[in-house]
N, C-alpha and C positions, 0 to 999 in steps of 0.2 A: 500495500498499500504506499510506503514510505518514497518508493521511487517514482509514483506514479504524480505525487506531491512533488516529488522533487526537479519534475519535469515540468508540471505546471508553474511552477514557482518561475523556473526559469523563464516560461513561454509570457510572464506576465512581468518580467525585469524587477524581480521580487528580489535584494541583495541580504538581506536581512534573513527572507525564509531559507535561499538558498545556504546562506551560512549557517545557520542551524540545523538542518537537514545534513549538512556536509560533516558536525559536530557530532550530528546522533548515528555518523558512520554510514550512511549512505553511499553507494559506488558511483564516483562521480562519472563514470563511464555507461551507468544501465542505461536501457533502452527502451523505448513503448514499444506499440506492436507496429509500427511499420518500419522500427529499425534508428530512431531519431532516438540521440542522447541529447541532454540537458545546453550543451554547447551549440549541437543546432537549432533548437528552440533558441537561444539566447542571442544569435549570430543573426537567424530567420528574425528578432523583431528590435534589432539595433540596438540591445543592452549591452552597451561596451562594459557598462562597471560590473556585469555579471559575467562578461567572457573571460574578463580581467581574474575573477575570484577563480573560474571555474577552470583556466589555465595552470594558475597557481597553485590547486589544489589536482593538479596532472591529469587534466581531462584531455583526452587524445584527440590530435587538430587532424588525422588524417581516417578518422573513424567514417566507413562509408553507413547511409543509412539501407533501406531495403533498396529504393531504388537507385543507388550508387553516390547519392551525392555526400560529398564532404560539409565540414562548415564552410570551408571555403566559398563555395557554390552558392550557400544560405545570402552568408555575407556582402556579395558579389552581386545576386541577385536583388537585395533589397539596397545596394547603394549604399553600403555601410562605411566608408571609407575608412575612418578610424578603426574598424574592426576589423577590417583586410588588413590593412597596414600593421597591427598587432599582428594578428596569426600570420602572416608572411616573416615577419621578424622571426616570431617563435620555430618558424620551421615549417611551416602547412606546405604541401605538394602543389605544386601549381598546376599539374600534369596528368591529374587523379581524372578520369572520363565515368558520367553517369552510366547510368543502361541504356541511356540512348547517345552516348560518345561525346556529350556536352563537357567538355573543362569549365571551369569556373570564369573564362575569358567571354567564353560562348554569353553566360548567365549577364554577366555586366555588360557586355553589349545588346541583349533581349532587353536591357530595359536601359539601356539607354544612360549610363553612369560614366559619364566620360572621364570626371576626373579617378574614379576606380579604374577605371582602362588602363589611363595612362601608366598610374602604379604599375597594374601587371607589366604594361610593356617595359616600364621601368628595371622590373623584375625576373627579364627575360620569357614573358610568354610565348607561344610557339602562335602565330598571327594566323597560320594559313593552315593548320590542323581542322579536320572535319571530320563530324559528325554522323551515324550509322547508315545518313539520307544524305552524305556531302554537303551539309552547310556548313558552310566555315562564319568565325565570327563575325568576317562582313556582312554575310550574307543575314545575319542576324540584325545586324546595324540599319543597314541601308531598309529590312524589311519593315521595322520598327518605327522608319522614319527620325532614327538619330543622324543627324549629319556631323556635329561635334566627333562624337566617338567613330565614325567613317571615317572623317579627317586624318583623323588620328592615326586609324588604323592604315591608312594609302600611305600617309609621309612615313609611317615606319616599315612599311613596306609589304604591307599585304597585297596578295593578288586579284585586281578588279577581276577579272577574266574568268576567274576559275567557276567549273560548274557545279553543284549538287548532284546527285544522284538524277533527276530528270532532265538534266543538262540546262538547267536554270543560272542566271549569273545572278549578280550583285544588280544588276540593271535590272533584268526581270522583277524581283520583287520591291524593286522602289516603283517601277512602272505600276505595277498592281494597284499598290496602296495608294498611288498618287501625291509621291515625294517629291515634289520639285525641286527644291534646295537638294536633295540626296543625287537626283537626275542629272543634275547642274553638275556635281562637282565629278560622280563619275564619267563625266562624259568628258571635262578640264582634263581628271585624272587619265584619260586615254580607257574608257572600255570602249568594248567592239559593240557598235550600236545594235550589231542586224545578226545576234549568236541565235539560232534555231533551236527551241527545247523539245523536250520528245514529241509535243502532241502537235507540234509544228510554229509556234507561236513563238516573235519575239518581243522584244518591251514594247515594241509600237504596238503590237497588239493586245496587251495587256492593257496597255494606256487608254486604246481605244474602249475595251470591254466595259475598263472600272469607269467611266464616264469622267476620267481627269483632263481636261481641257488643255490647263497649262501644260502638263506633261507631253502631250501629243504636239503642241507648237512649240516646244524647245527641241523636241527629237528631230521634226520636218526639219525647225529650222537648223542643225547638225547634221543635216545630210541623211537622217534612216534610211534605211534599202525600203521606198514604196511598195515596190515588186512584190513584194511578198503577200500585201492586200492585194495588190492587181490580181496573183496566182491565186487565189484564195476566194476572191468574189467575182474573179472571170470579167467584172465590167466597176468602173469608180462607182456603183450604186451603192457599196458599202453599208447596206441596212443592216448588216447584224452589227457592226463595226459602233456605228456614230450615233443607236440611238440614244444614249446616254449624255452626249457631248450636247455643249451649247452649238447652236446656231451657226456663229461666226467659227467656231472649229469644223462643226460639220464643213459646212462652204467652204473650208480653205485645204481639210484632206478631201473632197471629191476633185478642185479643182488642181490638187498638187499630180495626185493619183490618175486622171482625167490627161495631165500632160505626158506623164513617166510614159502611160500606156500609148499616146499618142506617137511620143515623140520614137521610142520602142519599133511599132509599127514602120513608122517611115524608114527609118535606116535600117530594117531588117530587110526592107522592099528596094532599094535605092543603092545604099551604102551612103558615106561621108569621103568629107577632104578638112583639112584643118582650114579654120577661120582666120583671116588676117586684121580684121576690123572691128574699131571699138569706138561707140558713140560716147560724146566731150558734151555734156548739159553745162552749157555757159549761163550762171546765175548772178545775178547784181542787179541792182539799182541801175535804173536810163543808163547816162552815158556812161556809169561807171565800167555796164558791162564791154559793149563794145568796142573803148579803147580797149581795156586790158587784154579781149581777144585778136585783136590784130596783131596787138604787140607779142604775145605767147606764139599765136602762127604764123607771124612776119617768117621770111627767110635769113636765114644771117650771116650771109655774102657779105665782102666789102662796100660794093657797088649797094646793095637792097639797104642797109642802114644808112648809107648817106641819105637815100632817097625818103626814106620813113622819117628820118630825123628831120630833114628839112619841112616834108610834109606836118609834122606833129609842130612845127615850130611856129608852119602858120596859120596854123588852126588856132592854135593856142593866142598869138597876138591881133588874130584876126577874129576874135570870138565867135571861131564858126562851131555852132554847139549842134553836138548829134540830136538829130530829132528821130525818136524810135516807130520803126514801123511798126506797125500793128501786125498781133498776132508774133508768129517766131520766123527765124531765117534757118533755114535746112543747108546744109552743104554739105560736101564729101571731099575731102583731100590728103593728099600723105605729106606730112610735116614733117620736115626734117630734125631727127634727134627724134622723134618721137613713134612714126609708123602711120600708119591708114587711118584715119579719125572719119566717124560721119558727125559732123556738127551743129550741136541745136541752140542757138543764140537767140534767148527768151528778150533778150533788149531790154531787160528791167521789170517789164511785165507780170508780175508773178502770176495772175489771175490765169497766163493761159499754161502755166507750168501743171498743175496737177490733171487737167482735162490731157496734156499732152501726154506725159509720164502715166496715166493710168490707162491710156493707149496703146503707150507702145514699152511700156514695162523700164523699170530700174536696171532692170538687169543687163551683165556687158558695159555698163557706164561708168563713167568719172565724171564728179561732178564739183569745178572749181567754183568758188562761193566767193563773187569781191565785193570787197566792201570797202568805203573811203574811212582814211586813215585820219583826215580831217574832220570827218563827224563828231559830236559829242557821240559819250561813253552810251548813253540810252540811246540812242540812233542805230548807232553801230549795232546794239544785242535786238535790237529790235529787227533790222534785216536780219542779220545771221540764222538770229532764230526762226524768224518766219521761213527763212528759204530751206534749214535744215530739216523744219516741221513737215514743212511741205515734201520736201526729198521722203524724208520718214514715212508718213502717211500715203503717199504714192507707192510704195514699194510692195509688189504684189508678189515677189519671192523671200519669205521668210527664210529660206537658207541662203540667199542672197544677205549681202550687209553691203549696202552703196559706199562706194570712196569716195573722201570729200577732201579737198584740200581749200584752206583758209588764204584767201588773200585778201591781205591792206595795200589799196591801191594812192595815187595819189604822194608818195613819199617824197618829189619833189618839192610842195608844198609847205613840211612841217620844216620849222625852227630848229627846234629842239630830236633828233633823229634818234639822240638813244633811247629817250622817253617814249617816241612812236613806238621803236624796238620793244622796250619793255611792255606798252599796250596791245602790243599785237602779240608776244608773247603770251600775255595771259588770256586773251582773249583764246587760245590755240589750245588753252589749257582746260580752260572751263567748257568748253565745249567737247573737247576730248572725252573729258568729264561726264557729265551729262547727258550723250547720248553714245557711251559706249556700249552699252547692250543694242544699241538699234542701226549705227555707221561709223564706217571706220575713217576717221577724223585724221589725215597727215601729222604726225607733231612736229612737222618740217613748217619752221617761221618764214614767211615771206612780205616782204617789207618795198614793195616794187616803185620805182616811177618809169610809167608806159609810157614815156616821152620818147625813151632809150630803147631799141630795139637791139637786141644781142647782148644788152647787159650782162654779169654776172648773173643779177639776182632771175631773171629771168630762166637764164642757161640753165639755173640748178631747176627751175620749176619745172622746163622741160625735161628734164631726167628723171626727178619724182614721179610726172605724169605716164614718162614711159616707162617708168618700173608697175605704177599700175596696171596698164596696160598689159604687159606681157605676164603680172599673176594673171589678168582678168583671163587673158587665151590661155593660161594652162588649165583654169578651172572650167574652160568654158566648154557645151558638147559642142563636138564635131557640125559641120553644116554639110546636110543632106545633100548629093549631088543634083538629083533636083531642082535644089531651090539655084544653085548656081545655073542650070538652062534657065530655070523659071526665070531668071532677072534678067536673062539677057531678052527675054520676049518681051519681058513688061517695059524696058526702056526702050522698044521699037513700039508698042502702043500710047507711052507717052507722048513720042514724039508726032502721032500719030492724033491724037488726043489733046492738042495743049489746051484748045479752051474750055472742058471742062472735060480733064483725066479721070473718068469716074467710070467702070466696067459696072453691067448687070451680070452676076454671077453666072445664067445662062450665055452670054457672051462672054463672058472671059473663060467660061470652061472649054465654048466652041472652039474661041480662037487658041489655048493652049492644046486641043485635040490635033486642030489643024497643025499648029507647027511640030507637033511631035509624032504625025502622023499616023494620032491615037495609039500610040504603043506605050504613056502612060494612064492607068486608070482614074477616074473622077476622086477615089478614093483619095489615091496617093497626092494628086492635085489639091487635093481639100487641105490635109496635112502639110503641103509644102507652104501652102500658102499662109494658114496658119500659124507657123515657122516664120515665114518674113514678116507677118504682121508682129510676131514679141519684139524678132532685130528691128524692128522702127525702117523697114526697107517699102511698106506700103500700110493700107487700114481694111483690113476685112473684118466686118460685121458678121457673124455668124447667126442671128438671130434666126433667120427663116429662109428657105431655100430660094426669093427674090433678093437675099441680101445683096450687098452694094461691095466693091470692092475700090477704094480709091488709091489710082497709081502715084499721083505727086503727091508727097507729105508739103512739100513748100507753098504748094498751090491748096490745099486745106489750111492751114496754119494761118498762112495770110490775106488768103483772097475772102474764106469764109468766115473763118473763126476769130479774126483779127476784126470784123466790121461786129460780130456777133455777140463775140464775151467781150466787150469794150463800149457799154452804150455811149460813151463820150464818140468814140470814133464812128458808131451809127448815126448816133446822130446829128454830126458835122453833116454826114452824106446827104440826109432828108431834112433839114432845120428849117427847109419852106414848108415840109409838109405840117397840116395841123394833127397832131395827137388825138386817139379819140378816148371818151371818158372811161372805158376799160382799160386801156395801153395796150389796145389790138392794132398789129401792123396790118394793112390791106395788102392784097396779093400785086397793085403798081406798086407799092411803098417797096415790099422786095424783089419784086424788080427792077426799080431803081437804085438799089442798095447793091443788087448785084448784077449791075446790065451787063457785063466782064462776064459771066456762066450765061450761058447761049441756051442753055435746057431748065428752066425755071422748074416744070412739074420734076423732073431727077432731082434737083437740089433740093426743092421740098421734101421730098421721099428720101435723102441724105439726111435730111435735120434732123425729120420723124426716127428716122434709124436712131439716130445719136441721143434719141429723148430731150431735144432741145427745144422745139415745136409742135403744136398742135393745133389742129382745125376742126372747127362741127360744123360744118357750112363750105367751105374750099375757097371763101373769098378771104376772109378775114383769120387771122392767125394768131395765136399765143405764144408769145417764147417769155418765158420765164424770165432769163437771165437779164430782159431789156425793162424787166418790171420794176418801177420806181415812185408806186403810190403806197402811202403807209396805211395798215388797218385802221380802220376806224373803230371808236369803242362800243360803239352799240351793234356788232357784227358778232361779238360776244357777250351778252348781256345777262343780269337773270330773268328764269322762267317760272316754270311754276314751282312750287313749295315741296310739289312730291318727287321734284328731280332728283336723280342721283347721280354723281361723277364719279370718273377713275383718272387717273394722271401715271403717267410715266414718263419719265426722263433720261434719256439716252446723253451721256456724258464721256466728254474725256477723261480716259482713266489715268494720267501721268501729264504733267506742263508739259512732256516734248510728243503728246498727241496733238491732233488737230483734223479735224473733218474738213473734205473738197469741197472748195468753192465751188462747184458745178454738184452736190448733194442734193442741197435743196431743188433749185431751177430743178432737175432731174426726177425730184419728186413729186415736185408739180407735176410735170408732165404723165405720169405714171398715173395720179390721181386721175385725170383729164383724159388719160386712154383707157383707164378703168368704167368711163360713162359710156353706155348705160345699163350695162348690165350687173356690175357692184353697183356702183356709186350717182348719184344723182350732179348733176356737172356742178363743179366745187367753183367758190370763192376762191381767187388767188388775189394777194399782197408783194409787197418786196418780199418780206422775210415771213409771212405769214400765209394759210390757206385754211379754207374753212370746206368739209364736207359731210354729205351723211350719206346712208342707206335705204334711208327710209323709216328706219326704225330708232336708229340712234345719230346723234351729232356730234361731230371733231374737230379740233382746232391743233394746229399744227403750226408748232413756232421755232423757229431756231436763231441763236442768239447773234447780236453782231460779231464777238469773236468765234462763230463757228465751232465752238467746242461744247455747245449744250442745243441737244434738239427735245423739244416739249410734246407728247401727246395726250390731249385732254382729250376723251368720249364722255357722253352724260345720256342718259335718256329720261326725256319730260314725264315718264309713267313711272318712273323708278325700277324697270323691269333690269334688273342686271344681266341676264342673256345677252339681252341686245347689244348691252356696251360691251359683253365679252366680242360678240362679234365681230364687230368694227372694230374693236381694237386689235383683234388677232389679225384682221386684213391689214390695219394699215403697221401693225409695227414686224409683219414677214416682209411688204414691202420695203420700209427703210431699213432692214438688218441687210437683205438682199442686194439692196443699190449700197447701201452703206458699204461693202464689201468689194462692191464692185468699183467706185469710186476714191474709195478710201483705205486698200485693202492692208495697208500698214499700221493701220492705226488703231489701239485698241479702246475700246468703248467697257463701259457700264450700264446695266438696268441700275434705274432709282426710281421708287416709290413716290408720287408725288400729295401730300397731304390732301384729303377729302374736306377737310374743315377750309382751308386755302383757297380751294377749288369752287366750295358752295359761295365762299365770299369774294371771288371774282376778286383775289388779289394780284398783284402785279408778278410777281417772285414767288410762289409757294412751295414752301419749305419741301425738299427732298430728304426720305428717308432712305437708308443701302436697304439691298432688298433683304441682304445677310438679317439685319435687325428686325426689320420683319418678319421676316420668314420664324428668328429665334423668338419671336413674343407670339406667333401662333404656334407653335411647337408646346412654347408654355402656358397657352390658353388667358396672356396676359393684354392689357392694351399698353401701347406706347401715349409719351407726352410729348407735346409737341414743345420742345426747347425753346423757341423764342414766345410763345402765349400761354406756355403749361396749361395747358388743358390737354386729356386724354381724348386718345381718338381709338375706337375700336378696331382691330386688326381684320375683323370681317368688311368691313368698310376699306379700309386699301389693299385688301390681296383680292382682285375681279374673282379670279376661277376660281375661288375656294366655294362659293353657295351653288357652284354653275354645276355642281360633278352631278350624276345622277345614278341613283342605284347602292351597289356596296362599295364604290369606290366614293360615290358623295359621302357615304357614309363612315367612310375610314377617315376621310379627308374633315370631316366636321366635330368627330370627336378623336382625333388626332391625340390632344393635350393629355386627355385623360387615358388614350392606350401608351401614352409614354409614360406616364407617371404610374399607370396598373402592369404593364408588362416588364418582371422582375423576372422570373424563371424561365428566361428566352430559348433556352438549347433542346430541349423538349420541339419549340416548335420550329426549331431551325430544322432538327431531324425530321419531322415529318414533309414540310417544305422542301425538305434537299431529295426524301423519297419521291415525291411526290412530281419530280421535276419544276417546280412552282421556281425555285433560285438555282443558281449553280453554283459548284465548288467555290468558283471567285469571290462569289457576292456572300454565300456563307460562312468565307475564310474574312470576308473583311467587317460583316458584322461580329463574328465571335472576337475579331479583335477591338473591338472600342473600348472605351475605358472605363464606361462607365453603365450602367443597365438601361439607364436612360438616352446615353448615345448608342446602344444596340437599339432601342427602340426605335429610334429615331432612321437610323441606317434602314433598316429592314424596312418601316413605312417609306420611306423615299422608293426602294425598290419595286415594291409591291404599287405605288401610286403611278410610277414609273410603267411596269406591268400593264394595267389598265386592270378593267372591270375583272375578268376569269381569275387575274392572280387574288385578288380580293376575295372572291366568293370563295374561292381555295382555302386563304387565311382563313377566314370566318368559321369553314368547317372544321378543320385545324383546332381554333380556338375552344370548338366545344368540345371538341376531347382534352385538351390538355391548362384551358384555363376556361371555364364557363363564367368568371365574372366579365372580364372581356369579353368574351363573346355577348353579354349579352349588353355589353352596349352597343351593339350592332343593329338589333333586333327591335328598336324606336322604329318607328312609321317615320317616315321622312316626311317635311313639313308641303303642304301644300306652294307653290306657285306663289299663291296670293299672299299665305303666310310669311315664305323668306321673303316677298318684298317689301310687308309690312314694318318684318324687323329691321 
């Protein structure tokens, strides 16, 4: 009897009781039924005083329990550093394994105890020993998301690519649980991204199935092989994999897998050759950009330098100021010291950049960003930050980091060259750090006198550009041979169609068939044309079979976009024509502005394909990019007291993110094109749009800085379902367009305060989705932080009351279920046996920290799977937890009752 009291006293940390029992003669190494000693219990509980007492009285340090655990195992699992240190000092064996093959290091890593792990490493614990399942300490740390422990192990020599018995690496473990920091650490440490385990899964498979958006994006960004996904799915549909991912990640994954599949198909059919051309996107405000471009690209021979310097002197002394042409200047040239370049000069007009880069991609491009060193610091930062945000926002390929060179011009205007160089250096360091996750900003500092061609600074700049070019060509996919043949034909077609260099797809296809004597199949022509679009040689819109192919980029961006996207330019041409009250543009006005384009109907179709123009009658046209009127206050005024409101805000996630300048104009065009099938004809203003589907109304507004988009919906009759339907339509439309126009921008959903929306406050408070969902899970209200007024979660969460059947009951009873479900393992066993949840989901739920966390994880999974899974869950509850089952048998409220509440 004394021995059980002795072990219990140690387990409770009672030094006095342990001492008294030892004095009575109890064997210090006596065991309980599980083979555990008092020292096991004290080490497990972290009672260092009891441990010291037991060791002083001869407690055995390396005695194992029935499951093979020593006292060191227990101390390490609990993270009790002081006890571990004492045990090692007294001679505890670090290399004893339990019945599963775990050493003490395994247990410390599983618990995430970095200080204990560091101590074990100092005492020469074997880092790469595996248990009977092949699991190493690094596997344990990564599976648990313990990034500090993983970093310790890797820094001290742990193998990042070792496999367990199922061929899983540490990366598999981290991806399966969605541990973003650990995945990033493993990638930086050289982990192989494409190891396949025994069931054919890579880390990307595991991250997709687990719905871990950030991990999926991280893997794609670091060039994980997408062919394994394509092979499994046979097509980029990816339905099995993407169900749990966010819409943005789904679109990204589908886009990237489609791109890989198409390129592989093209190369397999036609072969390839090494590319030679790199794009140079010159960014800078106004005259700065043009002057610097000429200086960088000017030949460096003696005679050319004299001509350049004389011309520059003349311009400076005659006041000849560069007047930027509308649009973007596109040219191709061989530059001495750099090589073949496709040059795109934005002439300081930022509004063209986003559309241009969205259509042409930022892949295979270098970005010199020029600013005046003579400007004030705030103005310099405004320019640089704006251009870098645009470049990041427009990057459609997350595996590619655009390469940036910051160039300070007008060095000849400085009184203090040293101070100017110091300022330029500080700006380079600041923006390298700020954009380090999204862009490669050269660490070279350039302070240039653009009036001197061939100067040492300009020569050094050319060398940096040349290094960037060589690096891009090394990483770039080879050019399909059919693209080379197609480019030659396109050049001929450009000359034939100088006035309007656009071809309909069928004409384009027929011309290609004629040129190749029918040897190239339509599918290969389509893929090759798409490839040339991505390379910036042509523009190919693949929306419909009657799509258009723009053969001449210079014509498109100067003659068309130059007038369309800059209202000032458009207005100069038609300033004598009276504008209509609704900012419509007539057919006559379009003809006047684009008189150089011979085929006005084809031009109109081109603008409609670009989602920049719409007409209801064929005579008057709405071009959202030209809208100038502000929304009048009465357009969204209070209505019936029975009305209910819901609001969503899509905002940029960080300060480096931004939305494209053409996001909202294109969204307005889509709203118009939805008429009359889904939406009635919308009302449009410069930064606002109002629409209705006949049941509910909506207002969309974008902020002036293009960093927040608000969507308000309301039902005058107080019917939640009507709001849900319209919000789903608008949200889906917005996110799809956001992915097209601003593919590199990261955004997040915010839930707008219903109290503020009801009162039509101009800037409603936005709650994060996480805090709203957390309050919903606890069954609590949220308190408006400015007004100190409580808001009911069900008034904020749009979908909560609209769910039907058992799925609706599970959602409505979620707070009660989270508090009720304490013994979840039997429930999981039944659900696993019935194939309601898979093995990965089962493991994820069991790994939850608390019973409440496990319940939340289970309910998330069931709600994502839908009605059938929830019905099966209720059936299992009848067997395993009758009280929980009783919560789900209450009759649903009627729609009228739900509306009243």
